[in-house]
C-alpha positions in Angstrom: 74.3 71.6 8.9 71.5 73.7 7.5 69.6 73.3 10.8 72.4 74.5 13.1 71.6 78.2 13.1 68.1 77.3 14.2 69.4 75.6 17.4 71.8 78.5 18.3 69.1 81.1 18.3 66.9 79.4 21.1 70.1 78.9 23.2 70.9 82.5 23.0 67.4 83.4 24.1 67.5 80.9 27.0 70.7 82.2 28.6 69.3 85.7 29.6 66.2 83.9 30.8 68.3 81.7 33.0 70.2 84.6 34.4 67.1 86.5 35.1 65.7 83.4 36.9 68.8 83.2 39.0 68.6 86.9 39.9 65.0 86.5 40.8 65.8 83.5 43.0 68.5 85.5 44.7 66.2 88.5 45.2 63.5 86.2 46.7 66.1 84.7 49.0 67.4 88.1 50.1 63.8 89.2 50.7 63.1 86.1 52.7 66.4 86.7 54.7 65.4 90.3 55.3 61.9 89.3 56.2 62.9 86.5 58.6 66.3 87.6 60.0 66.0 91.4 59.7 69.3 91.8 57.9 70.9 91.2 54.5 74.4 91.3 55.9 74.2 87.5 56.5 74.7 87.2 52.7 77.9 89.1 52.9 79.1 88.0 56.3 80.5 91.4 57.2 79.2 94.7 58.5 81.0 98.0 58.8 80.8 99.1 62.5 81.8 102.6 63.7 82.3 103.7 67.3 79.2 105.4 68.7 76.8 103.7 66.4 74.0 101.4 67.4 74.6 97.7 67.0 71.4 97.2 65.1 69.6 99.1 62.4 67.7 102.2 63.6 64.5 101.0 62.0 64.7 97.8 64.1 65.3 99.8 67.3 62.2 101.9 66.6 60.2 98.7 66.6 61.5 97.3 69.9 58.2 98.1 71.6 56.7 95.6 69.2 58.9 92.7 70.4 56.7 89.8 71.3 59.1 86.9 71.6 62.6 86.4 72.9 64.9 83.5 73.4 67.7 83.6 76.0 70.4 80.9 76.3 73.4 80.2 78.3 75.8 77.1 78.4 73.2 75.0 80.2 69.6 76.2 79.6 67.4 78.0 77.2 64.1 79.7 77.9 61.6 81.1 75.5 59.3 84.0 76.4 56.2 85.5 74.9 54.4 88.8 75.5 50.6 88.4 75.9 48.0 90.9 74.8 47.9 92.7 78.2 51.6 93.4 78.0 52.7 90.7 80.5 55.7 88.6 79.6 55.5 84.9 80.3 58.2 82.2 80.0 56.7 79.5 77.9 59.6 76.9 77.9 60.9 74.9 79.6 57.9 75.5 82.0 55.4 78.3 82.1 55.9 81.2 84.5 55.8 85.0 84.6 58.9 86.7 83.5 60.5 89.4 85.6 59.4 92.8 84.4 62.7 94.3 85.6 64.6 91.7 83.4 62.4 92.5 80.4 63.0 96.3 80.8 66.7 95.7 81.3 67.1 93.6 78.1 65.0 96.0 75.9 66.8 99.1 77.3 70.2 97.6 76.8 69.4 96.5 73.3 68.2 100.0 72.4 70.8 102.1 74.1 74.0 100.0 73.7 76.6 101.8 71.5 79.7 100.5 70.0 82.8 101.6 71.9 85.5 99.6 70.1 86.0 96.4 68.0 88.8 94.0 68.5 90.7 93.3 65.2 89.7 90.1 63.5 93.2 88.6 63.8 92.8 88.8 67.6 89.5 86.9 67.6 90.9 83.5 68.5 89.4 80.8 70.5 91.6 81.8 73.4 90.4 85.4 73.2 86.8 84.3 73.0 87.3 82.4 76.3 89.1 85.4 77.8 86.3 87.7 76.9 83.5 85.4 78.1 81.7 84.9 74.8 82.5 81.1 75.0 82.9 80.4 78.7 80.0 82.3 80.1 77.9 83.5 77.1 74.3 84.6 77.2 72.7 84.7 73.8 69.6 86.9 73.4 67.3 86.9 70.4 64.4 89.4 70.0 61.7 89.0 67.5 58.4 90.6 66.5 55.3 88.9 65.2 54.4 89.7 61.6 51.7 87.1 61.2 50.0 84.3 63.1 52.7 81.9 62.0 55.9 83.9 61.5 58.2 86.3 63.3 61.1 88.5 62.1 64.3 89.0 64.1 65.0 92.6 65.3 68.2 91.8 67.3 70.5 89.0 68.2 73.7 89.0 70.2 75.9 87.1 72.6 77.0 88.7 75.9 80.5 88.0 77.2 82.1 89.3 80.4 82.4 92.8 81.8 84.9 95.0 80.1 87.4 97.0 82.2 86.7 100.3 80.3 84.1 102.9 81.1 82.2 104.7 78.4 81.0 108.3 78.3 77.2 108.5 78.9 77.0 111.4 76.4 76.4 114.2 79.0 80.1 114.8 79.8 79.6 113.9 83.5 78.6 110.3 83.9 80.4 107.1 82.9 78.8 103.8 81.9 80.2 100.2 82.4 81.0 98.3 79.2 80.5 94.7 78.1 82.2 92.4 75.6 79.7 91.3 73.0 79.5 89.4 69.7 76.6 89.4 67.2 75.9 87.2 64.2 72.9 89.3 63.3 74.8 90.4 60.2 76.2 87.0 59.2 79.2 85.0 60.3 80.9 87.9 61.9 83.4 86.6 64.5 84.6 89.9 65.8 84.2 90.8 69.5 82.9 94.3 70.3 83.0 96.5 73.4 79.6 98.1 73.9 78.3 100.6 76.5 76.0 99.4 79.3 75.7 96.1 81.2 72.9 93.7 82.1 75.1 90.9 83.4 73.6 91.4 86.9 70.3 89.8 85.9 72.1 86.6 85.1 74.0 86.3 88.4 71.7 83.3 89.3 71.7 82.0 85.8 68.5 82.1 83.8 66.6 81.6 87.1 66.9 85.4 87.6 64.7 86.0 84.5 61.7 84.5 86.3 59.6 87.0 88.4 60.8 86.3 91.9 57.9 88.3 93.4 55.0 85.9 94.3 52.6 88.8 94.7 52.5 91.7 92.2 50.6 94.4 94.1 50.6 98.1 94.7 50.0 98.6 98.4 47.6 101.5 97.8 45.4 99.3 95.7 44.8 96.7 98.5 41.5 97.2 100.3 41.2 93.8 102.1 43.6 91.4 103.9 42.7 87.9 105.1 45.0 85.5 106.8 43.8 82.0 107.5 45.9 79.7 109.6 45.4 76.0 109.2 48.1 74.9 111.7 46.1 75.7 114.9 45.5 72.9 117.5 42.9 70.3 116.7 42.7 71.5 113.1 40.7 74.6 113.9 40.8 77.4 111.3 41.7 80.8 112.6 41.1 83.8 110.4 42.2 87.4 110.7 40.5 89.8 108.4 41.1 93.5 107.8 39.4 96.0 105.5 39.3 99.7 104.6 37.0 101.8 102.4 39.8 103.4 100.3 43.5 103.9 100.1 43.1 107.0 102.3 40.9 105.3 104.9 42.0 103.8 108.2 42.4 100.0 108.4 39.9 98.2 110.6 40.2 94.6 111.9 36.8 92.8 111.6 37.8 89.3 112.7 38.4 87.7 115.1 37.3 90.8 116.9 36.2 94.3 115.7 38.8 96.9 116.5 41.0 99.6 114.8 44.2 98.6 113.2 47.6 100.2 113.8 48.2 103.2 111.6 51.6 101.9 110.2 51.6 98.1 110.6 49.2 97.2 107.7 51.1 99.5 105.4 54.4 98.0 106.4 52.9 94.5 105.8 51.7 95.4 102.3 55.0 97.0 101.5 56.9 93.9 102.6 54.6 91.6 100.7 55.2 93.7 97.5 59.0 93.3 98.0 58.9 89.7 99.0 61.1 87.5 96.7 61.5 83.8 96.3 64.9 82.2 96.6 64.0 79.5 94.1 61.2 78.9 91.5 60.3 75.4 90.4 57.8 73.7 88.1 54.8 72.8 90.2 54.8 69.3 88.7 58.3 68.6 90.2 57.5 69.5 93.8 55.6 67.3 96.2 53.5 69.6 98.5 51.6 68.7 101.8 47.9 68.1 101.6 47.0 71.5 103.0 48.9 74.8 103.5 50.0 76.2 106.8 48.5 79.6 106.0 46.5 81.2 103.2 46.9 84.9 102.5 44.3 86.6 100.4 44.5 90.2 99.3 41.5 92.0 97.8 42.2 94.8 95.4 40.2 97.9 94.7 39.0 96.4 91.4 37.6 93.4 93.1 40.5 91.1 92.0 41.9 88.7 94.7 45.5 87.7 95.1 46.0 84.4 97.0 49.2 83.0 98.4 49.4 79.6 100.1 52.3 78.9 102.4 53.3 75.4 103.5 55.1 74.0 106.5 58.7 75.1 106.9 61.6 72.8 106.3 65.4 73.0 106.8 67.6 73.4 103.8 70.0 70.4 103.5 72.8 72.6 102.0 73.1 75.4 104.6 70.5 74.7 107.3 68.4 77.7 106.6 64.7 77.5 107.4 62.6 77.7 104.2 59.0 77.1 103.1 57.2 76.5 99.9 54.4 78.8 98.6 52.0 78.8 95.6 49.8 81.3 93.9 46.7 80.8 91.8 47.9 82.7 88.8 51.3 81.0 88.4 51.8 77.2 87.9 55.1 77.2 89.9 56.3 76.6 93.5 58.2 79.3 95.3 60.8 78.7 97.9 60.6 81.5 100.5 63.1 82.2 103.4 61.4 81.9 106.8 64.1 83.4 108.9 67.8 84.4 108.3 70.6 82.0 109.0 72.1 84.4 111.5 69.1 85.1 113.6 70.2 87.2 116.6 68.4 88.5 119.6 67.8 92.2 119.6 67.5 92.6 115.8 69.6 90.9 113.2 69.4 93.8 110.8 70.9 96.2 113.3 73.8 93.9 113.9 74.3 93.4 110.2 74.2 97.2 109.5 76.9 97.7 112.2 79.0 95.0 110.4 78.5 96.7 107.1 79.9 99.9 108.4 83.3 98.3 109.0 85.7 99.4 106.2 87.8 96.2 106.4 85.1 93.8 105.0 85.7 92.5 101.5 83.1 93.7 98.9 81.8 90.2 98.4 81.0 89.7 102.1 79.3 93.1 102.3 77.2 92.2 99.3 76.2 88.9 100.9 75.2 90.6 104.1 73.3 93.4 102.3 71.4 90.9 100.3 70.3 89.0 103.4 69.1 92.3 104.9 66.9 93.0 101.9 65.2 89.7 102.1 61.7 89.6 103.4 61.4 86.7 105.9 58.0 85.1 106.4 58.4 84.7 110.1 59.0 88.5 110.5 55.7 89.5 108.8 53.0 90.7 111.2 50.0 88.4 110.7 48.7 88.1 114.3 45.9 90.1 115.9 48.2 91.6 118.5 50.8 92.7 115.9 48.3 94.4 113.6 45.8 96.0 116.0 46.2 99.5 117.3 47.8 99.9 120.7 45.9 103.2 121.3 43.3 103.4 123.9 41.3 106.4 122.8 42.1 107.1 119.1 41.4 110.8 119.8 42.7 113.6 117.6 44.0 116.7 119.4 42.2 119.0 117.0 39.0 117.1 117.1 38.2 117.6 120.9 35.8 120.3 122.1 35.3 119.3 125.7 36.5 116.7 128.2 34.9 115.7 131.5 36.5 113.3 133.9 34.7 112.0 137.1 36.7 110.1 139.7 35.6 107.9 142.6 38.4 109.6 144.6 37.3 113.2 144.1 34.1 115.1 144.9 34.3 117.4 141.9 35.0 116.6 138.2 37.7 117.8 136.0 36.3 119.8 133.0 38.4 121.0 130.1 36.6 123.3 127.6 37.9 124.7 124.3 37.3 128.4 123.4 38.0 128.3 119.6 40.2 130.9 118.1 40.3 132.3 114.6 43.0 131.2 112.2 42.5 134.0 109.8 42.6 136.6 112.6 45.6 134.8 114.2 43.6 134.3 117.4 44.8 131.2 119.2 42.6 128.6 120.7 42.2 128.8 124.5 41.6 125.9 126.9 39.7 126.6 130.1 39.6 124.2 133.1 37.5 123.7 136.2 38.3 121.4 139.1 37.9 121.2 142.8 34.6 123.1 142.3 36.4 126.3 141.3 35.1 128.5 138.5 36.7 128.2 135.0 40.1 129.7 134.5 42.6 129.6 131.6 44.5 126.3 131.5 48.2 126.0 130.6 48.4 125.1 126.9 51.4 122.8 127.3 49.7 120.8 130.1 46.5 120.4 128.1 48.4 119.4 125.0 50.4 116.8 127.0 47.1 115.4 128.5 45.3 115.2 125.1 48.3 113.8 123.3 48.8 111.2 126.0 45.2 110.0 125.7 45.9 108.9 122.2 49.7 108.6 122.1 50.5 106.5 125.2 50.1 102.8 124.1 48.3 100.3 126.1 50.3 97.5 127.7 48.1 94.7 126.4 44.5 93.4 125.9 42.7 91.6 128.7 39.7 90.5 126.8 38.2 90.7 123.3 34.5 90.3 122.8 33.4 87.5 120.5 30.4 87.7 118.2 27.2 87.6 120.3 29.0 88.2 123.6 27.4 90.7 126.0 29.4 93.9 126.5 27.6 94.5 129.8 28.7 91.1 131.2 32.3 91.9 130.3 32.1 95.4 132.0 30.8 93.7 135.2 33.5 91.1 135.0 36.2 93.8 135.2 34.2 96.2 137.4 33.9 98.8 134.6 30.2 99.2 135.4 31.4 101.0 138.5 34.6 102.7 137.2 37.2 104.5 139.2 37.4 107.0 136.4 34.7 107.9 133.9 35.8 110.1 131.0 33.4 111.7 128.5 34.9 113.4 125.4 32.8 115.7 123.3 34.2 116.0 119.7 34.1 119.3 118.0 31.0 120.0 115.9 31.5 120.2 112.2 32.8 123.6 111.3 32.4 123.2 107.6 28.8 123.6 106.6 26.7 124.0 103.4 23.4 125.4 102.5 21.3 122.9 100.6 17.7 123.7 99.6 17.7 126.5 102.1 18.8 124.2 104.9 22.0 124.7 106.9 23.7 121.3 106.9 27.1 120.1 108.1 29.2 118.6 105.3 30.4 116.0 107.9 28.0 114.6 110.4 28.6 115.8 113.9 30.0 113.0 116.1 28.5 111.7 119.3 30.2 111.9 122.7 32.6 109.1 123.5 32.7 107.5 126.9 35.7 105.7 128.5 35.7 103.7 131.7 38.8 102.8 133.8 39.0 100.6 136.9 41.9 99.6 139.2 42.5 95.8 139.1 44.2 93.4 141.6 45.6 90.1 140.4 48.4 87.9 141.8 49.4 90.6 144.3 49.8 93.2 141.5 47.8 96.3 140.8 47.0 97.4 137.2 44.4 99.4 135.4 41.8 98.1 133.0 39.9 100.4 130.5 37.3 100.1 127.9 35.6 102.6 125.6 31.8 102.3 125.4 30.5 100.5 122.2 33.9 98.9 121.5 35.0 95.3 121.8 38.2 95.2 123.8 39.2 95.6 127.4 42.7 97.1 127.5 45.5 97.0 130.1 46.4 100.6 130.6 49.8 102.1 131.0 50.6 103.8 134.4 51.9 106.7 132.3 48.3 107.2 131.0 46.8 107.0 134.5 49.2 109.7 135.8 47.7 112.2 133.4 44.4 112.3 135.4 45.1 115.0 138.0 42.3 116.8 139.8 44.5 119.4 141.5 44.0 122.9 140.1 47.7 123.8 140.4 48.5 121.2 137.8 46.3 122.7 135.2 46.7 126.5 135.9 48.4 128.6 133.3 52.1 128.9 134.2 52.5 132.6 133.5 53.7 134.1 136.7 51.9 137.4 136.1 49.4 138.6 133.5 48.9 142.3 133.1 48.9 144.9 130.3 51.7 147.5 130.4 49.1 150.2 130.2 47.8 149.1 133.7 51.2 149.4 135.4 51.5 152.3 137.8 54.2 151.3 140.3 57.0 148.7 140.3 58.6 148.0 143.7 61.7 145.8 144.1 62.2 145.0 147.7 65.9 144.3 148.3 67.3 143.4 151.8 68.5 146.9 152.6 65.9 149.2 151.0 63.2 149.1 148.4 63.5 150.5 144.8 60.2 152.1 143.9 59.6 153.0 140.3 56.5 154.9 139.0 55.5 154.5 135.3 53.7 157.0 133.1 52.3 154.9 130.2 51.2 157.9 128.1 54.5 159.7 128.4 56.5 156.5 128.6 58.5 157.9 131.5 59.9 156.4 134.6 60.5 158.1 138.0 61.6 156.5 141.3 63.2 156.5 144.6 65.7 154.2 146.4 65.0 154.5 150.1 64.6 158.3 150.5 66.8 159.2 147.5 65.4 160.4 144.2 67.1 158.2 141.6 65.1 159.3 138.5 68.2 160.4 136.5 69.8 157.0 137.2 66.9 154.9 135.8 67.8 153.1 132.6 64.5 153.0 130.6 65.6 150.3 128.2 66.5 147.9 131.1 63.3 148.8 132.9 61.1 148.2 129.9 62.9 144.9 129.3 62.4 143.9 133.0 58.6 144.5 132.7 58.5 142.4 129.5 60.4 139.7 131.4 57.8 139.8 134.2 55.0 139.3 131.6 56.8 136.3 129.9 58.2 134.4 132.9 56.7 131.0 133.6 56.7 129.0 136.8 58.1 125.5 136.6 55.3 124.1 138.7 52.4 125.4 140.8 52.3 123.9 144.3 49.5 123.3 146.8 48.9 126.2 149.1 49.8 123.9 152.0 53.2 122.7 150.7 55.3 122.5 153.9 58.7 122.9 152.2 57.7 125.9 150.3 56.1 127.6 153.3 59.2 127.0 155.4 61.5 128.5 152.8 59.3 131.5 152.3 59.1 132.4 156.0 62.1 134.7 155.2 61.9 135.6 151.5 65.2 137.0 150.1 63.5 139.1 147.5 60.1 140.4 146.4 58.7 142.4 143.5 55.4 144.2 143.8 53.2 145.5 140.9 50.6 148.1 141.5 48.0 148.0 138.7 45.0 150.0 137.6 42.8 147.8 135.4 40.0 149.5 133.5 36.7 147.6 133.5 35.5 147.1 129.9 33.1 144.3 130.8 30.0 146.2 129.4 31.7 147.2 126.1 30.2 144.4 124.1 26.7 145.0 125.3 26.9 148.8 124.6 28.2 148.3 121.0 25.7 145.5 120.3 22.8 147.6 121.5 23.9 150.6 119.5 24.5 148.5 116.4 21.0 147.0 116.7 19.6 150.5 117.0 21.3 151.5 113.7 19.9 148.4 112.0 16.4 149.1 113.3 16.5 152.6 112.0 17.6 151.6 108.5 16.2 148.1 108.3 13.5 148.7 105.7 15.0 151.6 103.9 17.5 150.9 101.1 20.5 153.3 101.5 20.5 156.1 98.9 23.6 158.0 97.9 22.8 160.7 100.4 22.3 158.1 103.1 25.7 156.6 102.4 27.3 160.1 102.5 25.6 160.8 105.8 26.7 157.5 107.2 30.3 158.4 106.4 30.1 161.9 107.8 27.4 162.1 110.4 27.4 160.6 113.9 25.6 157.3 114.3 24.5 155.4 117.4 27.5 153.1 117.1 29.9 156.0 116.8 28.5 157.5 119.9 28.9 154.2 121.7 32.6 154.0 120.8 33.1 157.6 121.7 31.4 157.1 125.1 33.6 154.1 125.8 36.8 156.0 124.8 36.1 159.3 126.6 33.7 158.4 129.3 34.5 157.6 132.8 35.2 153.9 133.2 35.4 151.9 136.4 39.0 151.3 137.5 40.0 148.5 139.7 43.2 148.9 141.7 45.1 145.6 142.2 48.5 144.7 143.7 50.5 141.6 142.9 53.5 140.8 145.1 55.8 138.0 144.2 58.1 136.6 146.9 60.9 134.2 146.3 63.4 132.2 148.5 66.0 129.5 147.6 65.1 125.9 148.3 68.6 125.4 149.7 70.4 128.6 150.8 73.8 126.7 150.8 73.5 125.7 147.1 74.1 128.5 144.6 72.3 126.6 141.8 69.2 125.5 143.8 65.7 126.2 142.5 63.5 128.9 144.2 60.2 128.6 145.9 57.8 131.4 145.2 54.5 132.8 146.5 52.0 135.4 145.3 51.3 137.1 148.6 47.7 138.3 147.8 46.2 134.9 147.1 48.8 132.5 148.7 49.6 130.5 145.6 52.9 128.7 145.8 55.2 127.8 142.9 58.6 126.6 141.9 60.9 128.9 139.8 64.0 127.9 137.9 67.3 129.4 139.1 67.7 131.4 135.9 64.2 133.0 136.0 64.6 133.8 139.7 68.0 135.4 139.0 66.3 137.5 136.3 63.9 139.1 138.8 66.9 140.7 140.6 67.2 143.2 137.7 69.9 145.9 137.4 67.6 148.8 136.4 69.9 151.7 137.4 73.0 153.1 135.7 
């Protein structure tokens, strides 16, 4: 008994030690739970949620950009995904494939932004309610983790999505509403409650977990593609046919370099690349589970600006056993999977399936599910609709001429003795001086051309597409032999186009150099062809590789009649030159005299002085109308219908003009200016010189004074316009017209002809 106290003392010391050991083990366990699972609430099995709060701890949400692993499960499948060092997400199980970037973004954004709207009471969380709210019947469980070491990860979020909730949540701005979703999370322990949270990502699971795979076989930005190559292996006798396109930069024009060298259409390559970037697979399978043919039907290779190549191999089409749709398999080098692509829609219709589908979508009686199905089919990119042939991608332009790049055009014809020449007189943009086109034809001197006619002609050269291509030169083939074959060595029309010289220049080391090299003239040959009883036109530009079949619309632009090019202004005169305006009515003429300095009108009607009755506002407007009126069409001076109608004109207006000759003005001023420069060339101006230049007379001042006050040569000219209706019995017929002095004939619209019969008197 004497030894008993000695045994009690060690037991008293061991009890606190044991308790401390238990607390230490609990702390270590809690730390491990916090480290691995991201939350200590699992120990308590309960967490206090409040409406508006985030589902997961704020410190976890701040680290969502560090998520490197996720697991997503539904009732049937589970996939695991990892983020690689370059930021790309890959599905690593059950088979490796690239994950959809849109799905990754949707999951991370939903996890970060989802806010609690409401929580169902625990006594309502029964098995039946879990089925009702989808957390058992159609659940999608998502787990997000971040790597903390080479062998371990910690959980940042975990939740199970149910079905869509019927409520809408405030987005926080007081204007927009968000959909809501039923959700349950065991991140905090064995919490069985069902929550309603803002936001929804259920759409990414509409095709099950298949929708989490990247459905785009080609991940490209159209502007980054500098080369396109399409090789077809399904040609007769096993020949390989290649189409290659290239461009220098994203801003450069595409050029086809094989099978022939030609320019590409401005829009088709861009449309092709945009379609390839949108192209989606209907199904993605493990490459080991699909038996592919020995060789593909086509191989598409895209070269990016960084030198990287994207390759897509497409195999023979097959018919789906379920719905009869035409499909094909495809593979890429960077993904060990097989894509199933749609070749053409199930409801292919002549005249454009998408147009018919859009008309159907506009009907308000269609159910929403039907509309969604049709809209989905419109958004698909079908392989058969992609332009991969030479004729689909090549440019249909004959000349590739820019309206603002042309300085001179010369057209020689086998049917005319004289050429057609168009020549540009450049204006000044800063001085608001317009460009003027001059023309010469039929051996006549140059005169001003009608701007609209020239614009129509030049736009037509580049804008009217060719009807087809008669021949493409192969490598090593002689262009001269091809020209002889189509008679282009002796063309019916020979057109030479001189591009504008470079207007932007720079001085480098004392040398005046163009910033862009001046371009050489371009030569085009056109020849009438006869084949199978039909007549058509063939054309070819020198130093190109294709003979084109030209449109008749293009050939109609080549007119050598001067009346087709002449400026359509009926009269051209300055108001200061007008002296007398005579309106010849059937009964008696109205003669008006104009004093430009005093801006006064006087006149007679027959023998009566009607000066007080003249309305100056109407008369001034009438003169302005004469200056602006344009003929509808100039006619040949021998037009029989016009001459017959004008044997008895119903009305005429005559202008008596006095035009001052200033033709020597430029030479006088230039000579005087040079004299001033010679006098002061070697003498730097002093202050007195500057004062004298401002106050004293100089040679240039005298020249201008002489021009202003001196006697100038005055040319008197009369212009008489006669008009007659084309059909006197028709009140709305057009009018024939003639300028009596030179015999030019024209057609005038009814409204313009009616305006010539002005009411100038009160």
